[in-house]
C-alpha positions in Angstrom: 86.5 -47.9 -187.0 83.1 -48.7 -188.4 81.8 -52.2 -187.8 79.6 -53.5 -190.6 77.5 -56.5 -189.5 77.6 -59.4 -192.0 75.0 -62.1 -192.4 76.3 -65.7 -192.2 77.1 -67.2 -195.6 74.4 -69.2 -197.3 74.9 -72.8 -198.4 74.9 -73.1 -202.2 72.3 -75.3 -204.0 73.2 -77.2 -207.2 70.4 -77.8 -209.8 70.1 -78.3 -213.5 68.4 -75.8 -215.9 67.8 -77.0 -219.4 70.7 -79.4 -219.1 73.1 -76.8 -217.7 74.4 -77.0 -214.1 73.4 -73.9 -212.0 74.4 -72.9 -208.5 72.3 -70.5 -206.4 72.2 -69.5 -202.7 69.9 -71.6 -200.4 66.5 -70.0 -200.2 66.5 -68.8 -203.8 63.6 -69.6 -206.1 63.7 -71.3 -209.4 62.9 -67.9 -211.0 66.0 -66.5 -209.2 68.1 -69.2 -210.8 66.6 -68.6 -214.3 67.2 -64.9 -214.0 70.8 -65.5 -213.0 71.3 -67.5 -216.1 69.6 -64.9 -218.3 66.6 -67.2 -219.1 63.7 -65.1 -220.3 60.8 -66.1 -218.1 57.4 -64.5 -218.4 55.9 -63.1 -215.2 52.7 -61.1 -214.6 51.7 -61.6 -210.9 55.3 -61.6 -209.6 57.0 -58.5 -208.1 60.2 -58.4 -206.2 58.6 -56.3 -203.4 55.6 -58.7 -202.9 55.1 -62.2 -201.6 54.5 -64.6 -204.6 50.9 -65.8 -204.9 51.2 -68.1 -207.9 48.1 -66.5 -209.6 49.0 -66.0 -213.3 50.8 -69.3 -213.9 52.7 -67.9 -216.8 56.1 -68.5 -215.2 55.6 -72.3 -214.9 58.4 -74.7 -215.7 58.7 -78.4 -216.0 60.3 -80.1 -213.0 61.5 -83.7 -213.3 59.5 -85.9 -210.9 56.6 -83.4 -210.6 53.2 -84.4 -211.9 52.3 -80.8 -212.6 54.1 -77.8 -213.9 55.5 -75.7 -211.0 55.5 -71.9 -210.6 59.1 -70.8 -210.8 58.4 -67.6 -208.9 57.5 -69.4 -205.7 59.1 -72.8 -205.8 62.4 -72.9 -203.9 65.4 -74.3 -205.6 66.4 -77.7 -204.2 69.5 -79.8 -204.7 69.4 -82.1 -207.6 66.4 -80.4 -209.3 66.2 -80.8 -213.1 64.2 -77.9 -214.7 63.0 -77.5 -218.2 62.0 -74.0 -219.2 61.2 -74.4 -222.9 59.7 -77.8 -223.3 56.6 -78.4 -225.4 54.5 -78.7 -222.3 55.8 -75.5 -220.8 55.3 -73.6 -224.1 51.7 -74.8 -224.5 50.8 -73.9 -221.0 52.2 -70.4 -221.3 50.5 -69.9 -224.7 47.1 -70.9 -223.3 47.5 -68.5 -220.3 48.4 -65.6 -222.6 45.5 -66.5 -225.0 42.9 -66.8 -222.2 44.0 -63.4 -220.8 44.1 -61.8 -224.2 40.7 -63.0 -225.2 39.0 -61.6 -222.1 41.1 -58.7 -220.8 42.3 -55.5 -222.3 46.0 -56.1 -222.4 46.9 -52.9 -224.3 48.9 -51.3 -221.5 50.8 -54.3 -220.3 53.9 -53.3 -222.1 56.3 -54.6 -224.7 57.4 -57.6 -222.8 53.9 -59.1 -222.9 53.6 -58.4 -226.6 56.9 -60.1 -227.2 55.8 -63.2 -225.1 52.6 -63.4 -227.1 54.6 -63.5 -230.3 57.2 -65.9 -229.0 54.6 -68.4 -227.8 52.3 -68.0 -230.8 49.4 -66.8 -228.6 46.3 -66.0 -230.8 43.5 -64.8 -228.6 41.3 -64.1 -231.7 40.7 -67.8 -232.2 38.2 -67.8 -229.4 36.0 -65.5 -231.4 34.8 -61.9 -231.0 34.3 -60.4 -227.6 31.0 -60.8 -225.8 28.9 -57.8 -224.8 30.6 -55.6 -222.2 29.0 -55.6 -218.8 27.0 -52.6 -217.7 28.2 -50.5 -214.8 27.9 -52.6 -211.6 26.7 -55.7 -213.5 29.7 -57.9 -212.6 29.7 -56.8 -209.0 26.0 -57.8 -208.6 26.4 -61.3 -209.9 25.8 -64.1 -207.3 28.6 -66.5 -206.6 28.1 -69.8 -208.4 25.3 -68.6 -210.7 26.7 -68.5 -214.2 24.9 -68.1 -217.5 25.4 -70.7 -220.1 27.7 -69.3 -222.9 26.6 -69.6 -226.5 30.1 -70.4 -227.7 29.9 -67.8 -230.4 31.8 -65.1 -228.5 34.7 -64.9 -226.1 33.6 -64.0 -222.5 35.0 -60.7 -221.4 35.5 -58.6 -218.3 34.9 -55.4 -220.2 33.0 -52.8 -218.1 32.9 -49.1 -217.5 35.7 -47.4 -215.7 35.0 -46.8 -212.0 35.6 -43.2 -211.1 34.5 -42.4 -207.5 37.4 -40.3 -206.2 39.8 -37.6 -207.4 43.0 -39.5 -207.0 42.8 -42.7 -209.1 40.5 -44.7 -211.3 39.8 -48.4 -211.5 39.5 -49.9 -214.9 38.7 -53.5 -214.3 38.5 -54.2 -218.0 42.3 -54.4 -217.7 42.4 -56.6 -214.6 44.0 -60.0 -214.9 43.5 -60.9 -211.2 47.2 -61.0 -210.4 46.4 -60.2 -206.8 49.2 -57.7 -206.6 46.9 -54.9 -205.4 45.4 -57.2 -202.7 48.9 -58.1 -201.4 50.1 -54.4 -201.4 46.9 -53.4 -199.6 47.4 -56.2 -197.1 50.3 -57.6 -195.1 53.0 -56.9 -197.7 52.8 -53.1 -197.4 49.8 -51.1 -196.1 47.9 -53.5 -193.8 44.7 -51.8 -194.7 42.9 -54.7 -196.2 40.5 -52.4 -198.1 40.2 -54.8 -201.1 40.0 -58.5 -201.7 38.9 -61.0 -204.3 35.1 -61.5 -204.5 33.2 -64.1 -206.5 34.3 -67.3 -208.1 35.4 -68.6 -211.5 35.1 -66.1 -214.3 33.0 -63.8 -212.0 36.0 -63.4 -209.6 36.9 -59.7 -209.3 38.7 -57.3 -207.0 36.2 -55.6 -204.7 36.0 -53.5 -201.6 34.0 -54.7 -198.6 30.4 -55.2 -199.7 31.3 -53.5 -203.0 31.1 -50.0 -201.5 32.8 -47.1 -203.3 36.3 -46.3 -202.3 35.3 -43.2 -200.3 33.2 -45.4 -198.0 35.7 -48.2 -197.8 38.8 -48.7 -195.6 41.0 -47.3 -198.4 43.5 -44.8 -197.2 44.6 -43.7 -200.7 48.2 -44.7 -200.4 48.1 -45.8 -204.0 50.4 -48.8 -203.4 47.9 -50.8 -205.5 48.6 -48.5 -208.4 52.4 -48.9 -208.0 52.2 -52.7 -208.4 49.5 -53.0 -211.0 51.0 -54.5 -214.2 48.2 -53.8 -216.6 47.0 -50.2 -216.0 43.8 -51.4 -214.4 44.6 -49.0 -211.5 45.8 -45.6 -212.7 46.3 -42.0 -211.5 43.4 -39.8 -212.5 45.8 -37.4 -214.1 47.2 -40.2 -216.3 43.7 -41.6 -217.1 42.4 -38.2 -218.2 45.5 -37.5 -220.3 45.2 -40.8 -222.0 41.5 -40.2 -222.7 42.4 -36.8 -224.2 45.3 -38.3 -226.3 47.9 -36.1 -224.6 49.8 -38.8 -222.6 53.3 -39.2 -224.1 55.9 -41.0 -222.0 58.6 -40.1 -224.6 58.1 -36.5 -223.6 58.3 -37.1 -219.9 61.2 -36.7 -217.6 61.7 -38.6 -214.3 63.4 -36.8 -211.4 64.5 -38.6 -208.2 64.0 -36.6 -205.0 63.1 -37.1 -201.4 59.5 -36.7 -200.1 59.2 -33.4 -198.2 56.4 -34.4 -195.8 58.1 -36.2 -192.9 61.4 -37.5 -191.6 61.2 -41.0 -193.1 63.0 -39.9 -196.2 61.0 -41.8 -198.9 62.6 -41.8 -202.3 60.3 -40.4 -205.0 60.4 -40.5 -208.8 58.6 -37.4 -210.1 57.2 -37.9 -213.7 56.8 -34.6 -215.5 55.3 -33.7 -218.8 54.8 -30.2 -220.2 56.3 -28.8 -217.0 53.6 -30.4 -214.9 53.8 -33.4 -212.5 51.6 -36.2 -213.9 52.4 -38.9 -211.4 54.8 -39.9 -208.6 56.3 -43.4 -208.1 59.0 -44.9 -205.9 61.7 -47.5 -206.9 60.8 -51.0 -205.9 64.4 -51.7 -204.8 64.6 -48.7 -202.6 65.6 -49.8 -199.0 63.3 -47.2 -197.4 60.1 -47.6 -199.4 60.4 -50.9 -201.3 58.3 -49.0 -203.8 55.5 -48.2 -201.4 54.4 -44.7 -200.4 51.6 -43.0 -198.4 48.9 -40.7 -199.7 51.1 -37.6 -199.2 54.1 -39.0 -201.0 52.2 -40.4 -203.9 49.4 -37.8 -204.4 50.5 -34.7 -202.4 52.2 -32.9 -205.3 49.4 -30.5 -206.3 50.9 -27.6 -204.3 53.9 -27.7 -206.7 51.6 -26.9 -209.6 50.2 -23.8 -207.9 52.7 -21.4 -209.4 52.4 -17.7 -209.3 51.1 -16.3 -212.6 53.9 -14.9 -214.8 53.8 -11.1 -215.1 53.0 -9.6 -218.5 56.1 -8.5 -220.6 57.4 -5.3 -219.1 54.8 -5.3 -216.4 54.8 -6.0 -212.7 53.4 -9.0 -210.9 49.8 -8.7 -209.9 
């Protein structure tokens, strides 16, 4: 007989969400309770396979007795809580966050959910004026912490800058970076424990950087690509995808996704192979997979080139070369 170990039952916590009684297991977050009730709650910096860092503040809710709005992704549900998810205060806060991001960051690849939230909350980034001049290559990285130029007020400050291409595997387009910290967490204790990247600078000059702003080939990066796997905006992207998007050939509607097992070692990581025009364009892993939790190594994520090295087809009626 097979013995299946069971965890001890968890105590249930009773709280109130928008006037409705809700019950969740002890240790659940407010966001868990909202999702269980089907409440559409915006999130940008949250991922199920990462530790919440409360960076984007778009998931905030109003909690009775709290002076400030609280991040639902990290705040644990407590007995007797009374939560409001759609109050005027919550809606204004979410609107402002979405507007600030939209006025300074390229949000074009964040997906349909963000577009829907911008519409639902009436976010209008254009009211802050036209974008300021994009930064030159390396300009933002060279800025000294605490030394800020005085804005004219005529344009909206922007993080626009040239794409960083310093290796063959992936590119860094920080014009799309919202500082969600997901890549930092995946590179750190949540997954890889490499600590090749961190947040540098302060205020609007804050940015993701390697140690001393060296290029990736000279950094501690091991090219696992886990930062790409958690990036919500397309700031980090496979070189293959970036080049196809630049050429206008990237078409997800023409892609197929096949689940398979990584062939390189005995761990048995689950892979999702994305194929377009009979060529592998990128590899991902399900975030809910019990083996990988969505994280891979350099071989699993990037080691698919050998599949593309097919023998040339013989001419009609001829023999292979």
